[in-house]
C-alpha positions as CSV (number, residue, x, y, z in Angstrom):
1,M,-49.1,-19.0,-2.3
2,G,-48.8,-19.8,1.4
3,N,-49.9,-17.7,4.2
4,A,-49.6,-13.9,4.3
5,N,-46.4,-14.0,6.5
6,Q,-44.3,-16.3,4.4
7,T,-42.1,-15.7,1.5
8,S,-41.5,-18.2,-1.3
9,P,-39.2,-18.5,-4.3
10,H,-42.0,-16.9,-6.3
11,Y,-43.5,-14.2,-4.1
12,C,-41.2,-12.0,-2.0
13,G,-41.6,-9.0,0.2
14,E,-45.0,-9.5,1.7
15,K,-45.8,-8.4,5.2
16,R,-49.3,-7.8,6.5
17,G,-51.0,-5.2,4.3
18,L,-48.1,-4.6,2.0
19,L,-47.8,-5.5,-1.7
20,R,-45.8,-8.5,-2.8
21,V,-43.5,-8.5,-5.8
22,D,-44.4,-11.4,-8.1
23,L,-40.9,-12.4,-9.1
24,D,-42.2,-15.0,-11.7
25,S,-44.2,-12.3,-13.5
26,L,-41.4,-9.8,-13.2
27,G,-39.0,-12.4,-14.7
28,V,-41.4,-13.1,-17.6
29,Y,-41.6,-9.4,-18.4
30,L,-37.9,-8.9,-18.3
31,R,-37.2,-12.0,-20.4
32,R,-39.6,-10.7,-23.0
33,Q,-37.5,-7.5,-23.1
34,H,-34.1,-9.0,-22.9
35,G,-34.1,-12.8,-23.5
36,N,-31.7,-14.7,-21.3
37,K,-29.4,-11.7,-20.6
38,I,-31.7,-10.1,-18.0
39,S,-29.2,-9.2,-15.4
40,I,-26.7,-7.7,-17.9
41,E,-29.4,-5.7,-19.8
42,V,-31.1,-4.5,-16.6
43,E,-27.8,-3.2,-15.4
44,A,-27.2,-1.4,-18.6
45,S,-30.7,0.1,-18.6
46,T,-30.9,1.0,-14.9
47,G,-27.5,0.9,-13.3
48,I,-28.7,-1.8,-10.9
49,P,-25.8,-4.2,-10.5
50,A,-26.2,-7.5,-12.4
51,R,-25.5,-9.5,-9.3
52,T,-28.4,-7.8,-7.5
53,V,-30.8,-8.6,-10.4
54,E,-29.6,-12.2,-10.3
55,R,-30.6,-12.4,-6.6
56,W,-34.2,-11.5,-7.4
57,F,-34.5,-14.7,-9.5
58,S,-32.4,-17.0,-7.3
59,T,-33.8,-20.5,-7.1
60,T,-32.5,-21.0,-3.6
61,R,-33.2,-17.7,-1.8
62,P,-34.8,-15.0,-3.9
63,V,-34.8,-11.4,-2.6
64,A,-37.4,-8.9,-3.7
65,P,-36.1,-5.7,-5.3
66,R,-35.7,-2.8,-3.0
67,L,-37.6,0.4,-3.4
68,Q,-34.7,2.2,-5.0
69,H,-34.4,-0.6,-7.5
70,M,-38.1,-0.6,-8.3
71,M,-37.8,3.2,-8.9
72,G,-34.9,2.5,-11.3
73,L,-37.0,-0.1,-13.1
74,L,-39.9,2.2,-13.3
75,H,-37.7,5.0,-14.7
76,A,-36.3,2.6,-17.3
77,Y,-39.3,0.6,-18.3
78,G,-42.3,2.8,-17.4
79,P,-45.5,1.7,-15.6
80,S,-45.7,-1.6,-17.3
81,I,-42.9,-2.9,-15.1
82,L,-45.1,-2.2,-12.0
83,A,-48.0,-4.0,-13.7
84,A,-45.7,-7.0,-14.2
85,A,-44.3,-6.9,-10.6
86,Y,-47.8,-6.6,-9.0
87,P,-50.1,-8.4,-11.5
88,T,-52.9,-9.2,-9.0
89,T,-52.5,-6.4,-6.5
90,A,-51.8,-3.4,-8.6
91,P,-54.0,-0.4,-8.1
92,A,-56.7,0.4,-10.7
93,W,-54.9,3.6,-11.9
94,L,-52.0,1.5,-13.1
95,D,-54.0,0.0,-16.0
96,D,-54.6,3.6,-17.2
97,A,-50.9,4.5,-16.9
98,V,-49.8,1.3,-18.8
99,R,-52.4,2.1,-21.6
100,A,-51.2,5.7,-21.8
101,E,-47.6,4.5,-22.0
102,R,-48.5,2.1,-24.9
103,I,-50.4,4.8,-26.8
104,S,-47.5,7.1,-26.5
105,R,-45.0,4.5,-27.8
106,L,-47.3,3.7,-30.7
107,E,-47.7,7.4,-31.5
108,Q,-43.9,7.8,-31.6
109,Q,-43.6,4.8,-33.9
110,Q,-46.4,6.2,-36.1
111,A,-44.6,9.6,-36.3
112,A,-41.3,8.0,-37.3
113,L,-43.1,5.9,-40.0
114,D,-44.9,9.1,-41.3
115,Q,-41.5,10.8,-41.6
116,E,-40.0,7.9,-43.4
117,I,-42.9,7.7,-45.8
118,A,-42.7,11.4,-46.5
119,A,-39.0,11.2,-47.2
120,L,-39.6,8.3,-49.6
121,R,-42.3,10.2,-51.4
122,E,-40.1,13.3,-51.7
123,A,-37.2,11.2,-53.1
124,T,-39.5,9.7,-55.8
125,G,-41.6,12.8,-56.6
């Protein structure tokens, strides 16, 4: 979108050779997580002020998240937030990290289901 030295409402933070945050993709990811209450829920999850989050998605003058905010997002949402923020420029290792995160979540869900099934079997047997 545009030349490498411009920012736009949809791509912010690019300078020569640096990564750009894709705010559209980041917004889609956060909407999937939180619906229309992105700023309030992100603040609750990360401590990033809701007003700051709103600025990322401003239609008039969006501002890319600062490094400290990206670290807060990473801590709260895991590597998948980075994949959303950098969908076309993410390093190859990020796919492995996202996959490992997903496997871990599924294994936790499976363990919880196994415990629930075991408890039900004990109650009926």
